[in-house]
Each structure stands twice: as structure tokens, then as C-alpha cells.
C-alpha positions as CSV (number, residue, x, y, z in Angstrom):
1,X,0.3,0.2,-0.1
2,X,1.1,3.4,-1.1
3,X,2.1,6.1,1.7
4,X,1.0,9.7,0.3
5,X,4.2,12.0,1.3
6,X,3.2,15.6,2.4
7,X,3.7,18.5,-0.5
8,X,7.1,20.2,0.0
9,X,6.2,23.4,0.9
10,X,4.3,22.7,3.7
11,X,8.1,21.7,6.6
12,X,8.6,25.4,4.8
13,X,5.2,26.6,5.8
14,X,6.2,25.0,9.9
15,X,9.3,26.5,10.1
16,X,7.7,29.9,9.2
17,X,4.5,30.0,11.5
18,X,6.6,28.1,14.4
19,X,10.7,29.8,13.9
20,X,9.7,33.4,12.8
21,X,7.6,35.1,14.8
22,X,8.7,33.8,18.4
23,X,12.0,35.2,17.5
24,X,11.1,38.7,16.7
25,X,9.3,39.1,19.8
26,X,11.8,37.9,21.9
27,X,14.4,40.1,19.9
28,X,11.9,42.8,20.6
29,X,11.8,42.2,24.1
30,X,15.4,42.3,24.2
31,X,15.6,45.6,22.8
32,X,12.8,46.9,25.3
33,X,14.9,45.4,28.3
34,X,17.8,47.2,27.0
35,X,16.8,50.7,26.4
36,X,14.7,50.4,30.0
37,X,17.7,49.4,31.9
38,X,20.3,51.9,29.7
39,X,17.9,54.8,30.9
40,X,17.5,53.8,34.2
41,X,19.8,56.4,35.9
42,X,17.9,59.2,34.1
43,X,14.6,57.4,34.9
44,X,13.3,59.9,38.1
45,X,15.0,63.3,35.4
46,X,12.4,61.9,33.0
47,X,9.6,61.6,35.2
48,X,10.2,65.0,36.3
49,X,10.4,66.7,33.4
50,X,7.2,64.7,32.1
51,X,5.2,65.5,35.2
52,X,6.2,69.5,35.6
53,X,2.9,70.5,33.6
54,X,1.0,69.0,36.1
55,X,3.2,70.5,38.6
56,X,2.6,73.8,37.4
57,X,-1.0,73.7,38.0
58,X,-0.4,73.0,42.2
59,X,2.8,74.9,42.3
60,X,1.5,76.8,46.0
61,X,1.1,73.3,47.3
62,X,3.9,72.8,49.6
63,X,4.2,69.0,51.7
64,X,5.7,69.7,55.4
65,X,6.2,66.6,58.0
66,X,8.0,67.8,60.7
67,X,10.5,70.2,60.3
68,X,11.1,69.5,56.4
69,X,8.8,71.1,53.7
70,X,9.8,69.8,50.4
71,X,8.7,72.4,47.5
72,X,7.7,71.7,44.1
73,X,10.4,72.5,41.6
74,X,9.1,75.0,38.3
75,X,12.6,75.8,36.9
76,X,12.6,74.3,33.4
77,X,16.5,74.6,33.3
78,X,16.7,72.4,36.5
79,X,18.0,68.8,36.2
80,X,15.8,66.7,38.5
81,X,16.4,69.0,41.6
82,X,14.9,67.8,44.7
83,X,15.1,70.2,47.3
84,X,13.9,70.9,50.4
85,X,14.4,73.4,53.1
86,X,14.9,72.5,56.4
87,X,14.5,75.3,59.3
88,X,14.3,74.7,63.0
89,X,11.7,72.6,64.2
90,X,7.5,74.2,64.7
91,X,9.0,76.6,62.5
92,X,6.5,78.5,60.9
93,X,6.7,80.5,57.5
94,X,6.8,84.0,58.9
95,X,10.2,83.2,60.5
96,X,12.0,82.8,57.1
97,X,11.6,86.9,57.3
98,X,14.0,86.6,60.1
99,X,18.0,87.2,58.8
100,X,19.7,85.9,61.5
101,X,17.3,82.8,61.2
102,X,19.3,80.5,58.9
103,X,18.0,77.7,56.7
104,X,19.7,74.9,54.8
105,X,18.4,74.5,51.3
106,X,19.5,70.7,50.2
107,X,19.8,69.5,46.4
108,X,20.1,65.7,45.2
109,X,18.3,62.4,46.5
110,X,19.3,60.3,49.9
111,X,22.6,61.0,50.4
112,X,22.7,65.0,49.1
113,X,24.9,66.1,46.8
114,X,25.2,69.7,48.5
115,X,23.5,71.3,51.2
116,X,23.7,75.3,50.6
117,X,24.2,77.2,54.4
118,X,25.1,80.6,52.2
119,X,26.6,82.2,49.5
120,X,28.3,85.1,49.5
121,X,30.2,87.6,47.1
122,X,33.9,87.9,48.3
123,X,34.9,90.2,45.7
124,X,34.7,92.2,42.3
125,X,35.0,89.0,40.4
126,X,34.9,86.4,43.2
127,X,31.7,83.9,44.8
128,X,31.8,81.4,47.5
129,X,29.3,78.7,48.2
130,X,29.5,77.5,51.6
131,X,27.6,74.0,52.0
132,X,27.9,70.7,53.0
133,X,28.0,67.5,51.1
134,X,27.7,63.8,50.7
135,X,31.4,62.1,51.8
136,X,30.4,59.2,51.0
137,X,29.8,60.9,47.4
138,X,33.0,62.6,47.4
139,X,35.1,60.1,48.6
140,X,33.8,57.5,45.1
141,X,31.8,59.9,42.4
142,X,34.2,62.5,42.8
143,X,31.2,65.7,42.3
144,X,32.5,69.1,40.9
145,X,30.6,72.0,39.7
146,X,30.5,74.9,37.8
147,X,29.2,78.2,38.5
148,X,26.8,80.3,35.9
149,X,26.2,83.8,36.7
150,X,22.4,84.7,34.8
151,X,22.3,88.9,34.5
152,X,19.2,90.6,35.4
153,X,19.8,92.6,32.3
154,X,19.2,89.2,29.2
155,X,23.1,89.7,28.1
156,X,25.2,86.4,28.0
157,X,25.4,84.7,31.1
158,X,28.7,84.0,32.2
159,X,30.0,80.7,33.4
160,X,33.1,79.2,34.8
161,X,34.4,75.3,36.4
162,X,33.9,76.5,40.1
163,X,36.9,75.2,42.8
164,X,36.0,73.6,45.6
165,X,37.3,73.6,48.8
166,X,36.8,70.2,51.9
167,X,37.8,72.2,54.9
168,X,37.2,69.4,57.6
169,X,38.1,66.6,54.9
170,X,40.1,64.5,57.8
171,X,36.9,65.3,60.4
172,X,34.1,64.8,58.3
173,X,31.3,62.0,59.0
174,X,28.5,61.3,56.9
175,X,28.5,64.7,56.0
176,X,31.5,67.0,55.0
177,X,32.5,70.5,54.3
178,X,32.5,71.7,50.9
179,X,33.2,75.6,49.9
180,X,33.1,76.4,46.3
181,X,34.7,79.4,45.0
182,X,33.2,81.4,42.1
183,X,35.8,83.1,40.1
184,X,34.8,84.9,36.6
185,X,37.8,86.4,34.1
186,X,35.6,89.7,34.8
187,X,33.0,91.8,37.0
188,X,29.5,90.0,35.9
189,X,27.8,92.8,37.6
190,X,29.9,95.6,36.3
191,X,26.3,97.8,35.0
192,X,25.1,97.2,38.3
193,X,22.0,95.7,36.9
194,X,21.7,92.5,39.4
195,X,21.8,88.9,38.5
196,X,22.0,85.8,39.9
197,X,24.0,83.3,40.4
198,X,23.5,79.4,39.8
199,X,25.4,76.2,40.3
200,X,25.7,73.1,39.1
201,X,26.9,70.5,41.4
202,X,28.1,66.5,39.2
203,X,27.4,63.8,40.7
204,X,30.5,62.7,39.5
205,X,33.4,63.2,36.6
206,X,30.5,62.8,33.9
207,X,29.1,65.5,32.8
208,X,25.7,64.4,32.0
209,X,24.1,64.2,35.5
210,X,24.2,67.2,37.4
211,X,21.6,69.3,39.8
212,X,21.6,73.1,38.9
213,X,20.1,75.6,41.3
214,X,20.6,79.3,42.5
215,X,22.7,80.3,45.1
216,X,22.6,84.2,45.5
217,X,20.6,86.9,43.7
218,X,21.4,90.3,43.7
219,X,19.0,93.1,43.2
220,X,19.5,95.6,40.7
221,X,21.6,99.0,41.8
222,X,23.0,96.7,45.0
223,X,26.6,96.1,43.8
224,X,28.8,98.5,46.2
225,X,32.8,98.2,45.2
226,X,34.1,100.2,48.2
227,X,32.7,97.8,50.7
228,X,35.4,95.3,49.4
229,X,38.3,97.4,50.2
230,X,39.2,99.6,53.2
231,X,38.5,101.2,55.8
232,X,35.7,98.2,56.9
233,X,33.0,98.5,59.3
234,X,34.3,97.1,62.1
235,X,37.8,96.8,63.6
236,X,37.7,93.3,64.9
237,X,34.9,90.6,64.2
238,X,34.3,87.9,66.5
239,X,33.4,84.7,64.3
240,X,32.1,82.1,67.6
241,X,31.6,78.3,66.7
242,X,28.0,76.2,67.4
243,X,26.3,77.2,71.2
244,X,25.1,74.3,72.0
245,X,24.9,72.1,75.6
246,X,23.2,73.6,78.7
247,X,25.4,77.5,78.9
248,X,25.9,79.0,81.6
249,X,24.3,82.5,81.7
250,X,26.2,83.8,84.1
251,X,29.9,83.1,82.0
252,X,28.0,84.4,79.1
253,X,27.8,87.5,80.6
254,X,30.5,87.8,82.2
255,X,32.6,86.8,78.8
256,X,31.4,89.3,76.3
257,X,31.7,92.2,78.9
258,X,35.1,91.5,79.1
259,X,35.6,90.9,75.5
260,X,33.6,94.2,74.6
261,X,36.5,95.8,76.9
262,X,38.9,93.8,75.1
263,X,38.2,94.9,71.2
264,X,37.1,97.7,71.7
265,X,33.9,99.7,70.8
266,X,34.9,98.8,67.1
267,X,33.8,95.0,67.3
268,X,31.4,93.0,66.1
269,X,30.4,89.3,67.6
270,X,28.8,86.2,65.9
271,X,27.3,84.1,67.8
272,X,25.6,81.0,66.4
273,X,22.6,78.9,68.4
274,X,23.4,75.1,67.7
275,X,20.5,74.7,70.8
276,X,22.8,76.4,74.2
277,X,21.4,80.0,73.7
278,X,19.2,79.1,76.3
279,X,16.2,82.0,77.3
280,X,18.7,82.5,80.1
281,X,21.7,83.2,77.6
282,X,19.4,85.2,75.5
283,X,18.4,87.7,77.9
284,X,22.4,87.9,78.8
285,X,23.0,89.2,75.2
286,X,20.1,90.6,74.7
287,X,21.7,94.2,75.5
288,X,24.8,94.2,73.4
289,X,22.3,92.6,70.3
290,X,19.7,96.3,71.2
291,X,23.1,98.0,71.1
292,X,24.6,96.3,68.1
293,X,27.5,95.0,69.3
294,X,27.0,90.9,68.7
295,X,24.3,89.2,66.2
296,X,23.1,85.7,67.5
297,X,22.1,83.3,64.2
298,X,19.7,80.5,64.7
299,X,21.4,77.1,63.1
300,X,19.8,74.5,64.6
301,X,18.4,73.0,61.3
302,X,22.1,72.3,60.7
303,X,21.0,69.2,63.3
304,X,19.5,67.3,59.9
305,X,23.2,67.1,58.4
306,X,25.6,65.2,60.8
307,X,29.1,66.6,60.2
308,X,32.1,66.8,62.7
309,X,31.2,68.3,66.0
310,X,28.0,70.6,65.9
311,X,29.2,71.5,62.4
312,X,32.1,73.5,63.6
313,X,33.7,73.6,60.2
314,X,30.8,74.5,58.6
315,X,29.9,77.6,60.9
316,X,33.0,79.0,61.1
317,X,33.6,78.9,56.9
318,X,30.3,80.6,56.8
319,X,30.8,83.0,59.1
320,X,34.6,83.4,57.5
321,X,32.5,84.3,54.1
322,X,29.6,86.2,55.6
323,X,32.2,88.6,57.5
324,X,35.2,88.6,55.1
325,X,34.9,92.2,54.3
326,X,33.6,93.4,57.5
327,X,36.2,93.6,59.7
328,X,40.4,94.4,59.0
329,X,40.6,90.9,61.5
330,X,38.9,87.8,62.4
331,X,38.9,86.0,65.4
332,X,38.1,82.8,66.2
333,X,37.7,81.0,69.6
334,X,35.2,79.2,71.9
335,X,33.6,80.6,74.4
336,X,35.5,79.4,77.2
337,X,38.8,80.6,76.5
338,X,40.1,84.5,77.2
339,X,42.6,86.5,75.3
340,X,44.8,88.2,77.5
341,X,47.8,89.9,76.8
342,X,50.6,89.8,79.3
343,X,52.8,93.1,81.1
344,X,49.7,95.3,80.3
345,X,50.2,95.4,76.7
346,X,47.4,96.7,74.2
347,X,45.8,95.0,71.2
348,X,47.0,97.7,68.2
349,X,51.0,97.2,69.7
350,X,50.4,93.3,69.4
351,X,48.9,93.2,66.2
352,X,51.2,95.9,65.2
353,X,54.2,93.3,65.1
354,X,52.4,90.9,62.7
355,X,50.8,93.5,60.4
356,X,52.7,91.6,57.5
357,X,50.9,88.1,58.3
358,X,47.3,87.7,57.0
359,X,47.2,84.6,60.1
360,X,48.3,83.8,63.4
361,X,47.4,81.4,66.6
362,X,47.2,82.2,69.6
363,X,49.0,79.9,72.5
364,X,46.7,78.4,75.0
365,X,48.0,78.3,78.8
366,X,44.6,76.5,81.5
367,X,42.8,79.4,82.9
368,X,42.4,78.3,86.3
369,X,46.5,78.3,87.4
370,X,46.6,82.0,86.8
371,X,43.9,82.1,89.4
372,X,45.5,81.2,92.8
373,X,48.2,83.3,94.0
374,X,50.7,81.0,96.5
375,X,51.1,82.5,100.3
376,X,54.5,79.8,100.7
377,X,52.3,78.5,103.8
378,X,49.1,78.1,102.1
379,X,47.1,79.4,98.7
380,X,45.0,82.5,99.5
381,X,43.3,84.0,96.9
382,X,44.7,87.9,96.2
383,X,41.9,90.7,96.9
384,X,40.8,91.6,93.0
385,X,40.3,87.8,92.5
386,X,38.9,87.4,95.8
387,X,36.4,90.5,95.4
388,X,35.5,88.5,92.0
389,X,35.1,85.5,93.6
390,X,32.7,86.6,95.9
391,X,30.6,88.6,93.7
392,X,30.1,85.6,91.6
393,X,29.5,83.5,94.8
394,X,26.3,85.5,96.0
395,X,24.3,84.3,92.9
396,X,24.1,81.1,94.2
397,X,24.1,82.1,97.9
398,X,21.0,83.6,97.1
399,X,19.5,80.6,95.6
400,X,20.1,78.7,98.5
401,X,19.2,80.8,101.5
402,X,16.7,83.4,100.0
403,X,18.5,86.0,100.8
404,X,22.0,88.0,100.1
405,X,24.9,88.1,102.7
406,X,24.4,90.3,105.8
407,X,21.0,91.2,104.5
408,X,19.7,91.2,108.3
409,X,22.1,92.3,110.8
410,X,21.0,89.4,113.4
411,X,22.4,86.4,110.9
412,X,25.6,88.1,110.3
413,X,27.8,86.0,111.7
414,X,25.9,82.7,110.1
415,X,25.9,84.6,106.4
416,X,29.6,85.5,106.7
417,X,30.0,81.1,107.4
418,X,27.6,80.1,104.5
419,X,29.5,82.6,102.2
420,X,33.2,81.1,103.0
421,X,31.7,77.9,102.4
422,X,30.2,78.8,98.7
423,X,32.8,80.5,98.0
424,X,35.3,77.6,98.3
425,X,33.0,75.9,96.3
426,X,33.2,77.8,93.7
427,X,37.2,77.6,93.6
428,X,37.0,74.2,93.8
429,X,34.5,74.3,90.8
430,X,37.6,76.4,89.2
431,X,40.4,74.4,90.1
432,X,41.7,75.9,93.2
433,X,41.1,72.8,95.0
434,X,42.6,74.1,99.0
435,X,42.6,77.7,98.6
436,X,41.0,80.2,100.5
437,X,39.8,83.5,101.0
438,X,40.7,86.0,103.6
439,X,38.6,86.8,106.8
440,X,38.6,90.9,105.9
441,X,37.1,89.5,102.3
442,X,34.1,88.0,103.3
443,X,33.5,90.0,106.0
444,X,33.6,93.5,104.1
445,X,31.6,91.1,101.3
446,X,28.7,90.2,104.2
447,X,29.0,93.7,106.0
448,X,27.4,95.8,102.3
449,X,24.4,93.8,103.3
450,X,22.7,93.7,99.9
451,X,23.4,97.2,98.8
452,X,25.9,98.4,96.3
453,X,29.7,98.6,96.8
454,X,30.4,101.5,98.5
455,X,33.3,103.2,96.6
456,X,32.5,102.2,93.2
457,X,29.0,103.5,94.0
458,X,30.4,107.2,95.0
459,X,32.6,106.9,91.7
460,X,29.5,106.6,89.6
461,X,27.0,108.5,91.8
462,X,29.7,111.3,91.1
463,X,29.9,110.6,87.5
464,X,26.2,110.9,87.0
465,X,26.6,114.1,89.0
466,X,29.3,115.8,86.4
467,X,26.8,114.7,83.8
468,X,23.6,116.4,85.7
469,X,26.0,119.2,85.7
470,X,26.6,118.8,81.9
471,X,22.9,119.1,81.1
472,X,21.5,121.7,83.3
473,X,24.5,124.1,82.3
474,X,24.1,123.6,78.2
475,X,28.9,123.1,78.5
476,X,30.4,120.6,77.3
477,X,29.2,117.3,75.8
478,X,27.2,114.7,78.0
479,X,28.1,111.3,77.2
480,X,25.6,108.8,74.9
481,X,25.5,104.9,75.2
482,X,26.2,102.7,78.2
483,X,29.1,103.6,80.5
484,X,31.0,100.7,82.6
485,X,33.8,100.7,84.6
486,X,36.0,98.5,85.4
487,X,37.0,98.8,89.6
488,X,40.2,96.9,88.9
489,X,41.5,98.0,86.1
490,X,40.3,101.8,87.0
491,X,39.0,102.4,83.2
492,X,35.9,102.7,81.6
493,X,34.4,101.8,78.6
494,X,31.2,103.7,76.6
495,X,29.3,101.4,74.5
496,X,28.1,103.5,72.2
497,X,24.2,103.0,70.2
498,X,25.5,100.6,67.1
499,X,23.7,98.6,64.0
500,X,23.7,94.9,64.1
501,X,24.7,93.4,60.8
């Protein structure tokens, strides 16, 4: 029996129907997977670009969670900007009007590419941007920066590659301090038309992925070239490190009064509150702030970013660039340190020897070892320091016994014993263990009986009478401001009304 064979064309049709379509589908699937895989680094950029149309209608919406506010991005020239304003907890929108409340603007994803604390014009052609950045990103990604100055008059913008500095590289933690210097070949605001400074922060060596954001805006007519050359507003400026922890208001008051006298009337003090300015500390500094001697900047928002020692390097570098052209000399030291010049030297004569130097360091010595005088057989505090210790001991005495030493005649002997115990305890806290005060000093302090010191009252009364005579007779010029008399050095300091920075 003959078997019929299949036509010759059948295998060809089966091959076409069974092999070609799966092959094409597989190739298309592989191509799509490869496209998606290669676009993965730019996926968020594409999403943010396509969603700007819908974001425009909701541009006034702000999402707030705790102390972080995420603002919508509307700049079409920005490449995947993720911006958040970090401020003090429970801060309202009105707090942004306070020039001393510092905001920290963060850009990037997760490990932030850049956190702006401040941007400043350093001169006619140079600008400085101070902030934080992820340290692992700088270790492995090697980010770099470009600066673009966009003028308000529509002229062509200027672009330069920036120079970055990492001042705390050996100390940086999760975030390290970055100072970006932008130096243009010419003054970008020569016509004083105003404009803005944009910073491009690149994620790595490749120029394809970056964040672009505005760090500084200059209003038309605001540029004044005379600000960048002497004479400056102040002779001396103090830049303080972060205030944190439980600070003593009495010690801050003492420190401020001493250094105001030391630096003189043409000086200014910039303090930074990282959580240590309590109501008592603020009250102690309030008279100096009102008189224009001091400024307290709120930097509590920096707690969002883990940096070395309460972001000390960030604060110091920001203060350096913020007040760079405000004073002839800028000093950096802590509020548990005092500057002292031996042999009665003046600060002016001392600095005259360093006129050719741009910076110098100050030798440190333990302060408490200089408070005590050796009396061969026993350590006894001198008269001047003794009065100081007793005046400091009056406050804890009043807190413990609800009265001042010698306030009531019947308890004089008991108050003398109590004041001696309080003073000795205070000396021990200062490191002068075993030190004593003379009985005459303790008796004299109790004899005042909650009144003013007799000799000081007589002197201040004489000055007040002299000023009254000037006003009545309309002769000579009366003093203005606040007068402080130093009993031990027999000189005075007149605090004139000033303008805060």
C-alpha cells in the first residue's frame, strides 16, 4: 500500500509559522529591556520632566512633614532638582523673614549632593558658596561644580568651572564641609543691573548628570565696590563656634563684657545658636544685641545633617565668608577661652607686629592656674580675684538661702560662714582646690548687706552728678550710650548705640 508524502512546501510553512514570530518577539523584548536598563539612571529625570505640566497647576502646594518642607520645582532649566528647606522644628513661614534664622537648602537624592548654608560675593569677580555634601559621594563619585552668572538685563550669561575646598576632610562624618569658589574673568555685575548666581553640582566625573540651583540673587543697584576695600565697618570681628548644651548665662555675660572691653567699641560678635542659647543666655546677650555689638544666628536646622562637632567647620567657614569684608581682623576662639595680653600690652601694639601676616595662632594656657597666688604656707586668693569670686558666690548664696549675705543684722555671723563655704566650693569648681579667701574680704562682702559696693557707688554717683551738671549748664558734651566702669583696672568703657549686621 502506497503512503502519500506531504507536499514539499509544508515544512517551509511550518518553519515560518513556528520560528519567525517568537524570534521577532524575543528580539523586541530584549531590545526593550536593554533600553529600560540603560535609561535607569535617567528615569527620575524623565519622570520629573514629564510631570512639570501637572506640577505647574499645583505650584502653590507645599508638603510639610515635621521640620522638613518639600517645595515643588518649577525651573525648566533644572536637571532633576529635589529641594527641601530644613528649618528649626515647629518653625512657621513667618520665621523666614528673620535675617538671623539660617535655612539649609538641600539638593540631591538620599545622600545629598549639596546642602547650601550661604552664598556670598567675595569681591568684584569672586563668589563663595558654603555648604555640606555627602562624604561617601566625594570619596567615590568625585563631584565637581560649575558656576553660571545670569544677568537681569538679558545679556549673555557667564560660566566658569569652580574650585572646591574641603576644610574638614579629615574630620567629616556623613556630611563634609564644601566651600565652592567661583572666580569669573571679569566683574559679572559691572553695570549694576543685578542678576543671580546658579551652581551646577555634578554627581561624578561625567558631565551628563547634575543638579542646577540658584544660590545667590543680587538686586539691581545693590553692588557697591567700596565694600570690598578698606576702611571696613569694624576693626575686629569675632566668629563664634556653635553654641550647644547647657551654657551658663552668668559665664556668657562675663565673657561678653570682658571681650567687649578687650576689643573696644569698633568690634562685633557673631554667635551661632545650635541649641545652646537658652532664654537665660539670650537675656544675657540681649543688651549687646540691641546695642549692635552682637548678632545671634539660629543654626538649629543644621542638626538634620550629621557633621563633625555640631558642624563647627561649616559655621566657621560660613562666618569667614559672610563677614569677610566687615572688619580688618577676624578672631576665632570659644566662649570658654579668654584672650589675655601680658605685661599690660595693648591689642593695637601687639597686632602691629603682625601687620605683614594674614593669620596667626594664639598660645593656650590653663586659665584656673593663674587665679591662685601662692602664700608659701597656704594658697590664698588675691584681693582683686577674691572680690570677683565673692561677687560670683552671691548668686548661689541667694538661691540657697533666699537672702543676700548680711541682709539681716541678726544673721551676720551665720551668713559669713555660709558665704565662705559657698566661695570655697566655687573655687574648687574653678580648679583651685585648697584655696582660701581672707576673712576680711568675706566680712566686708557681708557688711555690704545686699547694698551696692560703697566705693563703686561713690564713683558712679560722681560721674552721674557730672553728667547732670553738663545738662543743666549746657556746657560740654554729655556721654551717650552705656558707661561701664572697671574697678580693678580703674578705666571705663562707653557702649555707643550701633547697628547690627
